[in-house]
C-alpha positions, 0 to 999 in steps of 0.5 A: 655324165652331167655338167656343173651347175655353176661356172665362173670365168677365169683370166687364163686363156687355156682355162676360161671357166671352172666350177664355182667351188674350185680354186685357182692357184699359181703353179709356184704356190702349188708346187715348190721347186726342188733343186737338191744336188750331191746324190751321185749314188742315186740311179740315173733317170730319164724323163719319157713322154710315155713312161714318165720319169723312170730309171735308164735301165727301165726305159730301155732305149739308148740315151746319152750317159752321164759318166762324171759330175753326178753330184751336179745332177738334181735329185728327184723323189717319187711323186715329183714332176719333171719339166723336161726341155720338150714338155710342150710336146707332151706335158709334164712328167710324173716321177715313179722312181727316186733318182737323179736327172739333168740340172737342165730340168725343173723339178716340181714338188707338189703341195702335200694336200694335193692328190698328186694323181689328179695333176698327173692327168691335168699335166697331160691334158690337151688344154694344159699342153696348149698352155705349155706351148705359150711358155717356151723360149728359143726358136723352132727346134731349139724351143724349150719350156721357160719355167719362169713364165709357166710358174706364174700361170694359174691351175685349177684346184678342186676340193681334195675329195673331188680330186680323188673322185676324178682320179678314180673315175679317170683311172676306170675309164682310161683303163677301159680305153687302154684295154681296147687299144691294147687289143687293137695293137695286138691284132695289128702286130699279129697281122704284121707277123702274118705279112712277114711270114708270107715271103718266108713261106713262099721262099721255103716253097721254092728254096729247093728249086732256087739258085743261091747267088751272092748279092753282088751277082744280081745287083750293082751297088752305089753306081752313082753319087753327086760330085763335089762340083755339083751346082750349088743351087741344085735342088733335090729331095733328100732321104736320110735313115730316119726317113725310112720306116721298116713297115711304112717305107719312105715317110718323108722327104727333106727339100734342100739345095746342094749348098746347104746339104750335109756331106752324107747327102750324095747317093743318086737313086733311080726307079726300082733301085732298092736302098738298104741302111748299112748303119743302125741295121736293127732299124731295117730301113729298107725300101724300093724307090718308086719315085726317082724325081730329083731324089738323093739318099744318105751315104748311110744307105747302100743303093742296089740296082737289080739286074736279071732279077725282079726288083719287087721280088728282091725288095720282099726278100730284103725285108724277110727275116732270113735276110735281115737276120743275116745283115744284123749278124754281119754288122759290127758295133753295139750302139750303132751297128753297121755292115760294110758294103763288101760284106753286104754284097757277099750275102747269099740270095735265093733266086728262083726262076724269073717267072716264079719271082713274079708269081711270088711277088704277085701273091704276096702283094695281093695278100699284103693289100688285104692285110694293109686294109685291115691294119689301116682300119684298126689304126683308125679305130685306135686313133678314135680311142686316143681322141676319146681318151684325150677329150675325156681327160681334158673335160674332166680335169678342167671341170667341163663335166661333173663326175662326183656322183658317178659310182666306179665299179671294180675294174682291171687297171690297164696303164698307157704303156701297156696300150701304147707299147712304149712308143714315144718321142723322148729327148734328153739334154746333154749334161755336165760330164756326159759323153757319147 
């Protein structure tokens, strides 16, 4: 891939140079705002950073549902772009479906002379997202896109034939990268499944010889909590449900003082205690405490203190499919399933002899280290592929490299969703008539 022979300067900080044959046009000249309302029978849409703009039933995750005033929602047509409130985190979203969406969003209808797919790439490129970060209003968590600022910025407009070639080239190269990413992710999934089956296999081996006891017989539950008379300036590290990942364990702590803490920040934990989420049990937020220095956890956790049982063995057991399935089966509720602690403590646990518990944990831990090392290597390769994709897209859509004369062979199209597994950080604003 070569470079364009002639480049010209621009007045846009995010796009300092463009090829001389490209144009610059303000966003408001290139896209028209669509603000059509009164279509209550159209499907409800979600603006997703990974999937684009799709119907709620296609998105699949729980979102706030609009139950009335549907005629006040904005119409979106296929090929439109949606500026969501958090677009500066991941770019402007392309609409793959027609439907209605929150009036808090800005709907952009592209110039019919444009190759819309080119702007799909441009609006997700790192340089353009950098521009979006300069067009926000509000502070910290309340920051959202100010379209009044954004629409007066300039964007590149290559000749139409060149837009088409850029799209063909990037579709090809991105598909190759996505295919490799997908392979790596499948390998990680397979390794995670092997890791999960280790404890199942070990438990099956000892199940005939193990005692079966209710959890309340081998662990205390919620022994200590902060009292309301706790000193206001008492400082601690807080763990909420969202701070515990099924695979990674504790991902982060939030530093706070008691006077500023939420009412749910009350459970005291000690080293080797195990915390199990009793709300949103499908998240499988379970982990053992290894660092207990000024740590407080949410009342959404049951804090279990093992006695007469190896805590590491119990942690592995709690993360096993047999235990998690039992917790979920005993949970009540659909959107936010929860289990009562009395039900939790009645769940039957396989308890082999103490020496066998140690043997199980030693073998599982040894294999787990090897598997985790391989997973870490695969994740590193995925990160490198994602960085390569981001750089390639940014360089091509902004004219840093010239792909006009590169022949595009036949290839298998692999989209981002296939490669990324639909993961993302998507948010929706509350809109007229919405209820939880």
